[in-house]
N, C-alpha and C positions, 0 to 999 in steps of 0.2 A: 091402456096397456103400455108398458114401458118398452122402448125399442131395445133390441139387442138379443143375442142368443140366449135362450133359456130364461129370459126375463131378468138377467143380471145387469147391473149398471157398470159401465166402464169408468175407471179412475181417470180424472182429468190429468193432463201432462204436468210433470214436476217431480221433485224428490221428497221422499219421506224424511222425517226428523232423524231416523236411524241412519239413513244414507248420508245425510249431511254431517252427522257426527263422525261417521267413518272417514269421510273425506277430510274433515278438519283434523281428525286424529292423525291421518297419514301425513298431512302437511306439517303438523307439529313435530312428528318424528323426524321428517326430512330436515326441518329447520334445526332441530336439536343436534342432528348429526353434522350438518354443514356449518353451522354458525361458529363453533370453536375453530374450525379449519380456516374460515374467513378471517376471524380475529387474529389468528396466528400469522396468516399471510400478510395482513395489514401491518401488524407489528414488525414483521421481518422487513417489509419494504421501508417502513419508517426508520428502522435501525440502519438499513443500508444508506438511506439519505443522510442520517446523522454522521455515520462513519465517513462517508464520502466528503461531507462538508469539513470534517476534521482533517482529512487528508489534503483537501485543497488549501486550507489555512496553513498546514504544515509546510507545503511546497512553497507558498508565497512567503511565509515567515523565513524559511531557509534562504530563499533568494534575497530577501531583505538583509538578513544577517550577513550573507556573503558579500553583498555590496558595501555594507557598513564596515566590515572587517577590512576590505580592500582599501577603503578610505581612511582607515585607522580611527573609526568613530563608533566602535561597539558601545551599546548602551550601558550605562553605569547604574546599578540598582539604587533606587531612591525610595523615600517613604511611600506608603500606599497611595495609589492614585496617579503614579507617574510611570516610569519606564520599566519597572520590574522590582521584585523583592527577593532578597536572599532566602534560600531554603534553609530551614532548620536542619541540623545534622541528622535528626531522626527521620527526616523525609527521604526515604529511599524507595524508588519505584519498585513494585513487586516483580516487574519483568526485566529489571536490570540485572545483568550478570557481570560480576567483577571481571575486568579485563576485556570485556566485549563492548565496544563503544565507550562513550564518555558520559559519566554520570552528571545529570543536571544539577546545577547549584543555584538556579534563579528561575522564578516564574513571573510571567507578565499576565495580568488578569484584565480582561475587558468585560466588565459586568457592572451594571448600575452606574455609579459615579467613578468607577475605576476604569482607566483607559491608559493608553501609552502612545507616544508620538511616532515611534518608528514604524507603525503600521498605518499611519494616517493617509498616505498616498496610494493605498492599495484598495482592491475591491472589498477588503475586510476592514475598512476603517472603523474605529470604535463607534462613531456616530451612526454610520450606515447599518452596522450590525445590530445596534441597540434599537434602531427604528424598526428593524425586521424582527425584533423579539429574541434575537440570539445572543448568546454569551460564549466566550471561549477563554481558555488559558493556554499559554505557550510555555513549556518547560524547556530550558536551554542551559548550555554551559557558557558562562559569560567570558571565560578565558579564551575559548576557541571559536565562539560564535556558532556552535553546533546546536541545532534544535533537536531535542530528545523526543518530545511527544506533544500532542495537542488534544485537549478535551473540548467538545462543542455540545452545547445544550440550548434548548429553548424553553423558557419558563411557561410561555403560552403555547400549548401544543397545537392549537388551530382546530379546525372542524374535525370531529371524530378522532382526535389525537389527544393522548394524555399529556398533561402538563409535566414538565421535568421536575423531579424531586432531588436532582443533583445539586451539590454545593461544594465549592472548592475553597480552602483545602480540607474541609471536613471529610469529604469522601475521596481522599487522596488516592487510596488503593482499593477501598471496599465501600459497598453500600449494604448495610444490614447483613454483614458477614459474607456478602457476595463479591468475589474478586472481579474487578472491572477492566483491568488492562490486558491487552493482547487479543489476537484473533480467537483464541480458544474460549474467551469469556464474552464473546459477542452476545450470546443469549442472556447472560447476566445483566448486560447493560440495558436490556429492554425494560427491566424493572424500574430503574430511576429515569430512563429515557435520556441517555447521553451517548454521544459519539466519541470515538477514540481512534487515534492513529499515532504510531510511534514505536518506541521500544526497539524491537528487533529491526523494524524498518529503518530506524535512525542508524542503527549499527551497520546495516547494509550500505547505507549511503556513505558512511565514513570509510567502510572497507574498500570502496572503489579507489580511494586515493593511494592505497597500499598495493595495488596491482602492479606486478613487475613482469616483464617479458623480454625474451632475447630471441633474435633471429639467427638461424644457423643454416648455412649451405653445406649439407653433409655430403662429402665425397663429390662435390660439384654436380650431384645428381638429384638430391632431394632438398627442397626448401622447407624448413621446419621452423616452428615457433614454439618455444617453451614458455608456458604461462605459470606464474606463481602467485597465488592469492589465497585468501581466507576461504575455507571450505563452505562457509555459510553463504557465499556468493554464488556457488555453483548452480543453484536452482533458478537464479534470476539473471543470468549473464547473457548479454547480447552485445557484440562489439564488431568493429571494423579494424582490420590491420592493413595499413598501407606500407608496402615494401618499395623502397627506392629502386628505380630501374636505371642502369647505366646506359642503356640503348635509347630510352625515351623518357627522360626525367620528368617531362611535362605531363606524362600519362602513366604514372606509376600504378602497378596493379593494386587493387583494393579487394581484400577478401572479407566477407561478412559472415560471421558465424553466430550461432545461438547454442548455448550450453544449458541444458536443463537436466538436473540430476546427473545420471551417468550417460546421457544420450547427447551426442553432438550432431547438430544439423547444419549443413552448409546453406546459406541464403544466396550468396552470389560470389564469384561468377558461376554460371551454370555448368561450365566445362571444367571447373577446378576439381582437384582430387578430393574425394570424400575420405577424410583421415580415419584410420583404424588404430592409430598408435596413440592411445590415451593412457598415460601413466597414473591411473587412479589408485594404484597400490602404493604410491609413494607416501610415506608417513609424514605427518605434519612436523615441521621443524619447531624449534623452541619459540619462534614468533607466531606459531599457530597457523602457518601457511602450508599449503600443499601445492604440488605442481603437476602438470600434465603437458603432453607434447602433441601439437597438431602438425600434420604433414599438409602443406599448402599446395605443392606442385612437385612433379617428378619429371625427369628427362624422358622424352619420348616424342613421337610424331615428327622426327627429324630435327628437333632443336636440342640444344645443350644449355642447361640452366646457367652455367658460368658465363655464357655469352650475353645473358640478360641481366644477371645480378652480380654485384661485386663479390669478391671472395669473402668479405665480411659485411654482409648486407645489413642495413639499418631499417628500422620500421617505427611507426608511431601508431598508438591507439587512437582511432578517429572518433569513436563513440562508445559509450558504455551505459548500460541500463539494466 
Protein backbone atom coordinates (compact mmCIF):
# COMPACT_ATOMS: atom_id res chain seq x y z
CA UNK A 1 0.00 0.00 0.00
CA UNK A 2 1.18 3.49 -0.69
CA UNK A 3 1.76 5.87 2.17
CA UNK A 4 -0.35 8.98 2.41
CA UNK A 5 -3.90 10.00 2.94
CA UNK A 6 -6.41 8.31 0.70
CA UNK A 7 -3.73 6.44 -1.12
CA UNK A 8 -2.61 9.60 -3.13
CA UNK A 9 1.03 10.29 -3.83
CA UNK A 10 2.56 13.67 -2.81
CA UNK A 11 4.45 15.67 -5.52
CA UNK A 12 8.16 16.00 -4.87
CA UNK A 13 9.46 19.58 -4.11
CA UNK A 14 10.04 21.86 -7.17
CA UNK A 15 8.31 24.01 -9.77
CA UNK A 16 6.21 22.94 -12.67
CA UNK A 17 7.02 24.04 -16.20
CA UNK A 18 4.03 26.40 -16.17
CA UNK A 19 5.27 28.10 -13.00
CA UNK A 20 8.76 28.52 -14.44
CA UNK A 21 7.35 30.05 -17.60
CA UNK A 22 5.32 32.52 -15.54
CA UNK A 23 8.41 33.60 -13.58
CA UNK A 24 10.47 33.96 -16.76
CA UNK A 25 7.67 35.99 -18.32
CA UNK A 26 7.54 38.37 -15.34
CA UNK A 27 11.32 38.84 -15.46
CA UNK A 28 11.14 39.53 -19.21
CA UNK A 29 8.43 42.14 -18.71
CA UNK A 30 10.40 43.88 -15.94
CA UNK A 31 13.53 43.88 -18.12
CA UNK A 32 11.63 45.27 -21.10
CA UNK A 33 10.30 48.12 -18.95
CA UNK A 34 13.54 49.00 -17.17
CA UNK A 35 16.11 48.43 -19.92
CA UNK A 36 15.24 51.53 -22.01
CA UNK A 37 15.35 53.69 -18.87
CA UNK A 38 18.80 52.31 -18.02
CA UNK A 39 19.99 52.97 -21.57
CA UNK A 40 18.72 56.55 -21.43
CA UNK A 41 20.37 57.11 -18.06
CA UNK A 42 23.68 55.74 -19.32
CA UNK A 43 23.54 57.91 -22.46
CA UNK A 44 22.67 60.98 -20.39
CA UNK A 45 25.63 60.41 -18.07
CA UNK A 46 27.87 59.89 -21.08
CA UNK A 47 26.64 63.15 -22.61
CA UNK A 48 27.35 64.98 -19.36
CA UNK A 49 30.91 63.64 -19.43
CA UNK A 50 31.45 64.84 -23.01
CA UNK A 51 29.96 68.30 -22.36
CA UNK A 52 32.03 68.69 -19.18
CA UNK A 53 35.16 67.73 -21.10
CA UNK A 54 34.36 70.36 -23.74
CA UNK A 55 33.86 72.96 -20.99
CA UNK A 56 37.22 72.10 -19.41
CA UNK A 57 38.98 72.51 -22.76
CA UNK A 58 37.12 75.80 -23.34
CA UNK A 59 38.39 77.18 -20.02
CA UNK A 60 41.98 76.05 -20.60
CA UNK A 61 41.98 77.35 -24.17
CA UNK A 62 40.67 80.75 -23.10
CA UNK A 63 43.36 80.98 -20.43
CA UNK A 64 45.97 80.11 -23.04
CA UNK A 65 44.59 82.68 -25.47
CA UNK A 66 44.55 85.38 -22.81
CA UNK A 67 48.20 84.69 -21.98
CA UNK A 68 49.23 84.74 -25.64
CA UNK A 69 47.35 87.97 -26.23
CA UNK A 70 49.05 89.57 -23.23
CA UNK A 71 52.43 88.64 -24.74
CA UNK A 72 51.40 89.75 -28.22
CA UNK A 73 51.70 86.23 -29.58
CA UNK A 74 48.22 85.28 -30.73
CA UNK A 75 48.40 82.27 -33.08
CA UNK A 76 48.31 82.98 -36.79
CA UNK A 77 46.24 80.56 -38.91
CA UNK A 78 48.43 78.26 -40.99
CA UNK A 79 47.84 75.28 -43.31
CA UNK A 80 46.10 72.22 -41.88
CA UNK A 81 48.02 70.47 -39.14
CA UNK A 82 49.31 73.60 -37.41
CA UNK A 83 47.84 76.30 -35.18
CA UNK A 84 44.47 76.91 -36.80
CA UNK A 85 42.56 77.39 -40.02
CA UNK A 86 40.46 80.28 -41.22
CA UNK A 87 36.75 79.66 -41.28
CA UNK A 88 34.91 80.00 -44.54
CA UNK A 89 32.43 82.91 -44.64
CA UNK A 90 29.59 80.38 -44.85
CA UNK A 91 30.59 78.85 -41.50
CA UNK A 92 28.29 80.71 -39.10
CA UNK A 93 27.52 78.96 -35.79
CA UNK A 94 23.79 78.33 -35.40
CA UNK A 95 23.84 79.71 -31.84
CA UNK A 96 25.60 82.93 -32.82
CA UNK A 97 23.46 86.06 -32.49
CA UNK A 98 24.69 89.11 -34.35
CA UNK A 99 25.84 91.74 -31.89
CA UNK A 100 26.10 89.30 -28.98
CA UNK A 101 29.65 88.13 -28.50
CA UNK A 102 32.29 87.82 -31.17
CA UNK A 103 31.83 85.62 -34.19
CA UNK A 104 34.61 83.03 -34.57
CA UNK A 105 36.79 83.26 -37.67
CA UNK A 106 39.28 80.46 -36.96
CA UNK A 107 39.23 76.86 -35.76
CA UNK A 108 42.01 74.68 -34.38
CA UNK A 109 41.53 70.93 -34.71
CA UNK A 110 43.20 68.24 -32.62
CA UNK A 111 42.34 65.03 -34.43
CA UNK A 112 44.52 62.36 -35.98
CA UNK A 113 47.55 64.12 -37.49
CA UNK A 114 46.05 67.57 -36.93
CA UNK A 115 47.30 69.34 -33.81
CA UNK A 116 48.45 72.77 -32.67
CA UNK A 117 51.27 74.08 -30.54
CA UNK A 118 49.54 76.56 -28.25
CA UNK A 119 47.83 73.78 -26.26
CA UNK A 120 50.96 71.64 -25.93
CA UNK A 121 51.78 72.64 -22.34
CA UNK A 122 48.29 71.96 -20.98
CA UNK A 123 46.43 68.92 -19.72
CA UNK A 124 44.83 68.78 -23.17
CA UNK A 125 48.01 68.57 -25.19
CA UNK A 126 47.28 67.03 -28.61
CA UNK A 127 49.44 63.97 -27.97
CA UNK A 128 47.85 63.19 -24.60
CA UNK A 129 44.31 63.60 -25.88
CA UNK A 130 44.96 61.41 -28.91
CA UNK A 131 46.39 58.68 -26.67
CA UNK A 132 43.17 58.89 -24.69
CA UNK A 133 41.15 58.47 -27.87
CA UNK A 134 39.72 61.99 -27.74
CA UNK A 135 39.54 64.73 -30.34
CA UNK A 136 38.48 68.35 -30.05
CA UNK A 137 38.12 71.54 -32.04
CA UNK A 138 38.41 75.08 -30.66
CA UNK A 139 36.59 77.89 -32.46
CA UNK A 140 37.92 81.36 -31.71
CA UNK A 141 38.31 84.92 -32.97
CA UNK A 142 41.96 85.43 -33.89
CA UNK A 143 41.74 89.22 -33.67
CA UNK A 144 40.57 89.37 -30.06
CA UNK A 145 41.76 86.00 -28.75
CA UNK A 146 38.24 85.10 -27.62
CA UNK A 147 37.28 81.42 -27.64
CA UNK A 148 33.76 80.95 -29.00
CA UNK A 149 33.09 77.23 -28.59
CA UNK A 150 34.59 73.75 -28.21
CA UNK A 151 33.45 70.38 -29.56
CA UNK A 152 34.85 67.22 -27.93
CA UNK A 153 34.34 63.63 -29.08
CA UNK A 154 35.89 60.17 -28.76
CA UNK A 155 36.01 57.90 -31.78
CA UNK A 156 36.37 54.88 -29.50
CA UNK A 157 33.47 54.97 -27.11
CA UNK A 158 34.89 52.47 -24.64
CA UNK A 159 33.07 49.68 -22.83
CA UNK A 160 29.30 49.81 -23.34
CA UNK A 161 29.64 53.21 -25.03
CA UNK A 162 28.91 54.07 -28.63
CA UNK A 163 31.70 55.26 -30.92
CA UNK A 164 31.35 58.87 -31.98
CA UNK A 165 29.98 59.56 -35.45
CA UNK A 166 30.91 63.24 -35.28
CA UNK A 167 33.20 64.81 -37.86
CA UNK A 168 34.39 68.42 -38.11
CA UNK A 169 33.75 70.59 -40.09
CA UNK A 170 31.27 68.24 -41.81
CA UNK A 171 28.96 68.43 -38.78
CA UNK A 172 29.61 72.10 -38.09
CA UNK A 173 26.04 72.83 -36.98
CA UNK A 174 24.04 69.66 -37.57
CA UNK A 175 24.20 65.90 -37.65
CA UNK A 176 21.57 64.28 -39.87
CA UNK A 177 19.35 67.40 -39.60
CA UNK A 178 19.75 67.51 -35.80
CA UNK A 179 20.99 70.82 -34.39
CA UNK A 180 24.02 70.26 -32.16
CA UNK A 181 24.91 73.59 -30.56
CA UNK A 182 23.64 75.00 -27.29
CA UNK A 183 22.15 73.53 -24.09
CA UNK A 184 18.73 73.06 -25.73
CA UNK A 185 20.23 70.54 -28.17
CA UNK A 186 21.93 68.40 -25.56
CA UNK A 187 19.74 65.40 -26.38
CA UNK A 188 20.50 65.76 -30.10
CA UNK A 189 24.23 65.47 -29.38
CA UNK A 190 23.67 62.00 -27.93
CA UNK A 191 23.08 60.64 -31.45
CA UNK A 192 26.58 61.36 -32.84
CA UNK A 193 28.05 61.28 -29.29
CA UNK A 194 29.78 64.66 -29.11
CA UNK A 195 30.21 67.23 -26.33
CA UNK A 196 29.81 70.98 -26.78
CA UNK A 197 30.38 74.12 -24.76
CA UNK A 198 30.31 77.71 -25.93
CA UNK A 199 28.08 80.06 -27.85
CA UNK A 200 26.05 81.90 -25.21
CA UNK A 201 28.58 80.90 -22.55
CA UNK A 202 31.32 82.61 -24.56
CA UNK A 203 29.17 85.72 -24.91
CA UNK A 204 28.69 85.77 -21.13
CA UNK A 205 32.43 85.67 -20.57
CA UNK A 206 32.91 88.60 -22.94
CA UNK A 207 30.15 90.56 -21.26
CA UNK A 208 31.97 90.66 -17.94
CA UNK A 209 34.47 93.10 -19.41
CA UNK A 210 31.69 95.57 -20.12
CA UNK A 211 30.32 95.72 -16.57
CA UNK A 212 30.27 99.27 -15.23
CA UNK A 213 29.43 100.50 -11.74
CA UNK A 214 29.44 103.70 -9.72
CA UNK A 215 29.44 104.21 -5.94
CA UNK A 216 27.19 106.89 -4.49
CA UNK A 217 26.85 108.22 -0.93
CA UNK A 218 23.30 109.53 -1.10
CA UNK A 219 22.49 112.32 1.38
CA UNK A 220 25.43 111.04 3.44
CA UNK A 221 23.03 108.39 4.76
CA UNK A 222 22.88 105.59 2.17
CA UNK A 223 25.79 103.91 0.45
CA UNK A 224 24.63 102.71 -2.96
CA UNK A 225 26.14 101.07 -6.01
CA UNK A 226 24.63 101.40 -9.47
CA UNK A 227 25.45 98.46 -11.76
CA UNK A 228 25.22 98.67 -15.55
CA UNK A 229 25.66 95.51 -17.62
CA UNK A 230 24.18 93.28 -20.28
CA UNK A 231 20.91 91.69 -19.14
CA UNK A 232 22.14 88.26 -20.23
CA UNK A 233 24.57 88.33 -17.30
CA UNK A 234 21.91 88.76 -14.65
CA UNK A 235 21.25 85.05 -14.23
CA UNK A 236 24.90 84.22 -13.50
CA UNK A 237 26.29 87.16 -11.61
CA UNK A 238 28.26 86.94 -8.37
CA UNK A 239 30.72 89.63 -7.36
CA UNK A 240 32.43 91.49 -4.56
CA UNK A 241 32.43 95.26 -4.26
CA UNK A 242 35.19 96.79 -2.16
CA UNK A 243 34.53 100.36 -1.03
CA UNK A 244 37.47 102.47 0.13
CA UNK A 245 37.23 103.57 3.77
CA UNK A 246 38.75 106.88 4.92
CA UNK A 247 38.84 105.79 8.56
CA UNK A 248 40.55 102.41 7.99
CA UNK A 249 41.99 102.16 4.44
CA UNK A 250 43.75 98.87 5.22
CA UNK A 251 40.43 97.17 6.01
CA UNK A 252 37.96 98.58 3.51
CA UNK A 253 34.47 97.01 3.59
CA UNK A 254 33.84 94.27 1.04
CA UNK A 255 30.27 93.39 0.06
CA UNK A 256 29.62 90.09 -1.71
CA UNK A 257 26.39 89.71 -3.69
CA UNK A 258 24.83 87.18 -6.00
CA UNK A 259 22.27 88.18 -8.60
CA UNK A 260 20.11 85.48 -10.15
CA UNK A 261 17.26 86.54 -12.36
CA UNK A 262 15.37 89.18 -10.41
CA UNK A 263 16.51 87.98 -7.00
CA UNK A 264 19.42 89.57 -5.17
CA UNK A 265 21.01 87.72 -2.27
CA UNK A 266 23.65 89.07 0.09
CA UNK A 267 26.56 86.71 0.77
CA UNK A 268 28.59 88.87 3.17
CA UNK A 269 28.91 90.72 5.47
CA UNK A 270 26.06 89.19 7.41
CA UNK A 271 25.04 92.47 9.05
CA UNK A 272 24.87 94.51 5.83
CA UNK A 273 21.62 95.91 4.50
CA UNK A 274 19.61 93.62 2.25
CA UNK A 275 18.85 95.92 -0.64
CA UNK A 276 15.31 96.32 -1.92
CA UNK A 277 16.10 99.08 -4.41
CA UNK A 278 16.59 97.23 -7.68
CA UNK A 279 15.87 99.19 -10.84
CA UNK A 280 14.91 96.27 -13.05
CA UNK A 281 12.43 98.43 -14.97
CA UNK A 282 15.22 100.52 -16.44
CA UNK A 283 15.17 99.92 -20.18
CA UNK A 284 18.29 98.81 -22.01
CA UNK A 285 20.26 101.62 -23.57
CA UNK A 286 21.53 101.64 -27.14
CA UNK A 287 24.51 99.50 -26.11
CA UNK A 288 22.20 96.76 -24.82
CA UNK A 289 22.92 97.39 -21.14
CA UNK A 290 20.50 97.85 -18.28
CA UNK A 291 21.18 99.03 -14.76
CA UNK A 292 20.01 98.46 -11.21
CA UNK A 293 20.92 99.91 -7.82
CA UNK A 294 22.07 98.12 -4.66
CA UNK A 295 21.89 99.74 -1.23
CA UNK A 296 24.95 98.49 0.67
CA UNK A 297 24.60 100.34 3.97
CA UNK A 298 22.46 102.97 5.71
CA UNK A 299 23.14 105.30 8.64
CA UNK A 300 22.05 103.84 11.94
CA UNK A 301 23.17 102.29 15.20
CA UNK A 302 24.93 105.49 16.21
CA UNK A 303 27.20 105.94 13.16
CA UNK A 304 27.09 108.30 10.21
CA UNK A 305 28.27 107.03 6.84
CA UNK A 306 30.04 110.25 5.92
CA UNK A 307 32.46 109.66 8.80
CA UNK A 308 33.46 106.32 7.25
CA UNK A 309 33.27 106.94 3.51
CA UNK A 310 34.42 109.94 1.46
CA UNK A 311 31.82 112.24 -0.07
CA UNK A 312 32.65 110.66 -3.44
CA UNK A 313 33.54 107.07 -2.52
CA UNK A 314 35.36 104.80 -4.93
CA UNK A 315 35.13 101.07 -5.30
CA UNK A 316 36.43 98.13 -7.30
CA UNK A 317 34.90 94.87 -8.49
CA UNK A 318 36.95 92.19 -6.73
CA UNK A 319 35.47 89.16 -8.41
CA UNK A 320 32.95 88.23 -11.08
CA UNK A 321 31.51 84.94 -12.26
